[in-house]
N, C-alpha and C positions, 0 to 999 in steps of 0.2 A: 538534686542529683546533677553532678557535673557531666559534661560531655564525655569525659574519659571513662566514667563509670556507668554510662547508660548501657543497658544490656542489648546485645544484638538481637536475640530472639525473645527476650523478655521472659515472662513466666512460662512454666512448662506447658501451659495450655494454649500458648500463642503460636499459631502456625506461621509458616513463611509468608512474607509479604513482598510482592513484586510491584514496583512502580514503573509505569510506561510513560514516556514523554513523546508526544506526537504533535509537532507544531501546527500542521494542517492549515497553511495559509491558502491552499488551493486544492480542490478535488477531494477525493475520498481515500486515496491510496494509503496514506500513512495511518489513518484511523482503522481501516479495515485490516491492515497488516498487524497492528497492535492488538486488535480484537481477536484475530485468529491465534496469535501467540498466547494471549492471556487465557483464552479458552482451553488451549492445549495444556498449558502449565497447571491450571486449576483442575482439569480433568485427570491429569496424571497424579496429582497430589491432593487428596480430599481435604487436607488441612490448609492448603495454600489459598491466599486471596490476592487479588490484583486490582490496582487502580490505574486508570488511563487518564492522563492529562492531555486534553485535545483542544485545538482551536477550531475544530470543524463546526460550522453552523448547523449541520444536520445530524450531529451525534445523537440527539434525542430520538431520532427516528429508528435507530437500531435497537434490536433486542440484545441484551447482554446476558451471558450465562450466570448461573449462581456463583457467588463469591467473586464476581467481576463487576466493578462499577466504574463510572467515569466522571470527570469534572471538566466542565466546559470553561475554557479560558476566553477572555474577551477577544473577539474576532478581528482579523485584519484582512484587507483585500489588496490584491496586486493590481496596480494600474497598468495601462497599455505600455507605458514607458519604462516599466520595470520597477518603479518605486512603489512604496506601500502606503496605505492609508488605513485609519482605524474605522472599524464598523461601529464603534461606540460614539454616539453623538456627543459633541462637545469636548472630545479628547483628541489631541494630536498623536502622531505615531510614537513619539518619545514617551509621552505620558502613558499610552496604552502598553508599550513595552515594559515600562517600569512597573505598572500594575500587574502585568502577567508575571514578571520576574518575582515579585513579592508573593503572589499566590502560589507559584511553583515551589518557592523555598519554604513557605509556610506549610504547604501540604507535605513536603518531604520531611519537615521537622516533626509534624504530628503523626503522619502515617508510619514514619520510621522504617523505610523499606530495607529488606535484606539484599535486594538486587534492584538497581535502576537500569532500565533498558531504554536507551535513547535512539529514536529513529532518525537516521540520515544526517541530522545536523549536529556535529560535535559540540558546538557552543550554543545551540538553540537559535531561535529566531532573534536576529540582531543581538546576539550574545546574552539573551535573557536567562540562559541556563547556568551561566558561570557561577552566580552566587550559590546555587544549589549544589553544583559540583564541588565547590570549595567546602561547603558545609559537610557534605557526606564524606569527602576525602579526609578532612580534618578529624572527623569523628572516627573514621576507620572502621565503621560498623556496617558497611554495605559494599558489595561488589558493583562496579560501574561497567556497563556494557554498552558499546556502540554497535547498533545494528544497521547494516547497509544493504540495500537491494542489489540485485545482480549487476545492474547498469546504472551509473550516475550521469555521465555525460562524456563527451569526447575528452580524452586525456588532457589536452592542452587547456581546454575550457575549464575543466574541473580543477586543474592545478592553479589557475588564476583565481578561481572562485575561493578555493581553500586558503590561498595566500591572503586574499582580501579579508576573509573572516577569521584569520588566525586559527583555522580549524586543524591544521596539521599539528601545531604546537599543543592544542587542547587534546588531540587524540593521543599524543605521546605522553602528556602529563597526567591525564585523569583516568584513562580507561584500562581496566584490567583485562578485558577481552574485546575483540572485534568479531562480530558475527556477520558473515556475508551470506545472504539468503539466496544462494545459487551454487554453482559448481565452477571450479577453476578452469576446467577444460571447456566450459561454455563461454565465459567471459570473466575478465578480472577488472572490477570497477576501480581498483586502486593502482592500475598500471601507470598512471601519470603522476602519482604521488611519491615523494621522496621519504617514505616511511623507513624508520630505522630497522635494523635487523631484530631488535628487541620487540618493536611493535609488530613486525611481520610474524614473529614467533607466537604472538598472542592472537593471531587470526584463525578463525574457524570457518570452514566452508560447510554450511549446513545442508545444502540442497534447497530446492524450492519448497515453498510452504503449501503443502497439499490442503485443499479445501475439504472440510468435513462433509461427506456426502449425506451422512445422517438420515433423518427422516425428511423427505421432501414431500411437498403437497401434490395435489392433482394438477398435472400440467394442462395447458390449453389443448384444444383439438389438434391432433397431429395429422400429417407432418407439418413442420414449420421450421423456418430459419430464424434464429435469434439475432437481432441487430442491437448491439449495445455500445455506446460511446463512453462507458464508465460513468464518471460523475457528470459528464455532459458539458462541462464548462468550456471545453474546446472542441466539442464534437459536432458542431453545426455542419461543417463541411461533409463529414462522413454520412450524417443522417440525410443531408440533401442528396448526396450521391446515391444512397440506397433507395430513397423514395423515387428519385428520377429513373432508376432502373425499372421499377415496377410501372411507372407511368409510361415509359418508352416501349416496353414489351408487355402487351396484355396477356401473353401466354407464359410469362415467367412464373415458375413454380419451384419449390412449394411456396406457400404464402409466408409472410414475415410477421414476427412479433417484435415490435420496436420498444425498447426501454430508453426514454429520453435521458434519464439521469436528473438529479435534483437541481443541477446548475444550468440546465438548458431551459430557459423560461422566457417570459416576456413576449414581445412581438415576434421574435424568431420562432418560438415554439407555437404560437397561435397560427402563424402561416403554415407551419408543418401540419398542424392539426387539420386545417382546411384541406390540404392536399391528401392526407391520409383518409379523411372522410370520403373524398371523391373516388377512392380506389375500391369502394364497396366490399370491404372485408378482406381484400387480398393483402393488406397490411393493417394490423391493429396495433395500438400503441398504449403504453402506460407511462406515467410520469416518473415514479421512483419506486423500485421494488427492493425492499430490504431483504426479502427472501428470494433473491434472484437465482439462488441455487435450484429452485423448482423449475424455472424457465430453462436453465442450462441443462438440467437432467433430461428434459423432454425434447430438446432441440435436435433436429437432424444435423445441423451445422451452425456455425457462428460467424457473423461478420462483426468485427470489433476493432477498436483502437489497440495500441500496443502497450498499455499500462501494465505494471507488474502484477497487480491483483487479478486483472482480467486474464492475463497469460496463465497464471496459476490455476484459474478456474477452467480454462480450456484444457490444460493438461490433466487436472484432477477428474474432470467429467469425461475426459477422453473424446473430445468432439473435434471433428475436422473444422478448421478455422481459416479464415482469411483475415489477416491483420492489415489495417489501413493506418500506418503510423504517422503521427504528427512529426514535424521536423523543426518546429519552433515552440517555445523559446530554447529548447535544447534537443539534441539528437538521440536522447535516451531511447525513445520508442523505436526509432528506425534501427538503431544498433541492435536492440533486442530482437526485433522482427527479422532482420536480415540474418542474424546468427541462427535464430530458430529455423528459418527456412533452409539454411545450409545443412542443418542437422536433420531435416526431414520432418520436423514437428508441426509446422504450419506452412501456409503459403502467404505471400505478401503482395499487396497491391501497392506498388511503388509509383510515386508520382512521376519520376523521371523515366523509369524503365517501361511502365505499363500505361501511364496516363490515368488521371482521375477523371474518367468520362463515364457516362451511363452505360455505354457499350462494354467498357472494361468491367464494370460492376456486374452487368448481366452475365458476362462470361464467368466471372468469379463465383456467382451464386449458383449457376448451372453446374459448375465443376465440383462443387462441394459434395455432391452425391457420389462422385467417383474418387474423391480424395481420401487417402488412407487416414485412419485414426492416429493420433499422436503416439499411442501405445506401441505402434509398429516400430517406432524409432527411439523410444524412451530408454535411456541407459540406467544402469544400476545407481541408486542413490539420488537420482534426479529429483524425486518428490519426497525425500526423507527429512525435509527441513524441520518439521514440527517435532518429530521423534528425536532428532539431534539436539534441538533446543532444550527439550525437557531433560535430556541427559546432562547437558551442560548446566542447567539450573540446579539439578541435584548435586553435581560436582562442586559448584560454587557454594552452595549452602553447606556442604560438608567441610568447606575450608573455613567457615565462620565458627569460632568457638561459642558454644551456647552458655553464656554466663548467666548466673542466677540473678533475678531481679532483686533490687534492694527492697 
C-alpha cells in the first residue's frame, strides 16, 4: 500500500489515535502534561487511544489510564555547562539522538496517528523530530499540533534559542495548530517570536490544564503543609530552606509533609533525611509520590517551586501556595510566579525582594493559614484547558476524511 493510499482512520473499527512527543531531558513536567492530556482525550472519546513518546527515566513509575501507553526513548542528561550527554553506556550524544530519531519515526509509521501533539520543542531534542514531521506531513494523514506551556522564557532569550534551533521555521512549516496551555491575559509565551499572521491565526489559548481530582486516597494526619520541589532535580535549595525553617523555629506549625521528587537523591538527599529525622515528626518525607494528588487534596497549604504542572495542581486543588521560583537556567518559573502573584492566585518568595532565609520561609508558612484560596481570584476559562483540548481534537478529527482501508 503506498503512502498516498494509506487510510487515515483505517478500518471502521479503528478508533482515533493520538501520538504525544515529550522529549523530557530534565524533570517531570513534559511527561506529566502529556499524560494529563492523553487521559482527558481518551476519557472524552471511548474509542480513542494514545501513545506517549518520552525520554523521562521515571516514566515507568507512573500509572497510565486505559488506552494510554508510553514508550521510553533512550535518555539524555544535561550537564552543568548546558551541553548534553547520553544516559546510554557506550553511545555519544550524536548516536543517541540518531537512535531516538529512528525510534520516533518508526513508532509514528507503525502507530499511524491521526494527531501528533508535540510538547514545547518544535523540532524535538537536537532536531530528532524532523524526520517524523516530514513523514507525517508528506503522508498528509495526520494533523500536527505544537503545544506550548504558558511561559517559555524571557522573550529575548527565547528568540535566540528558537533561532539557534530553527524552531520558528519548523513551526511555520509543519504545524496545523499551536495550543498554548494558558490564557493570553495572563502571559503570552510567543511575545518575543516573529510568528507570521498565518501562524498566529492557528494559535489556540486553551486555559490551564486542570488536574483530575478524581478519587484520592486517605491523606496523612492533618493539618499539614505540603512541600514539593516537583521532580526535585533543582529543588535542593527550596528543600533546605523549608527544613531550616522548622529547625530554626520549634513552634512552627502546622507540620510539613515533604516530597523530595525522584531526581533529588544521593548525598544531598541523605543529608536531608538526617535533618528530617532529627525533627521528630514535625517534618515527614517521601521520595517520589506518583499519586501526589492525595497529598495536595489533604494539605492546608503548599510550599513549592514554580513549574507548570505544580502550578496547575495548586489551582486545581484550590490550595493557598507560596512559590519559590528558580531563576536559572531560565526565568520561566519566576515569570509565572510573579504574574500569578499580581493576579492574586499565589504569593511568591522572591530571592531579591524577600530573601531566601529561614526567617522568610517561617513567615511564609505561618501566613498560609490566612492566605486566600486561588479560587477567590480565578477568572473564567483559567482552568478549562483539558475541555478545550478535547474539543480541538474532535474538530481536527472531523477534518480528516475517513477513507476505507484497502
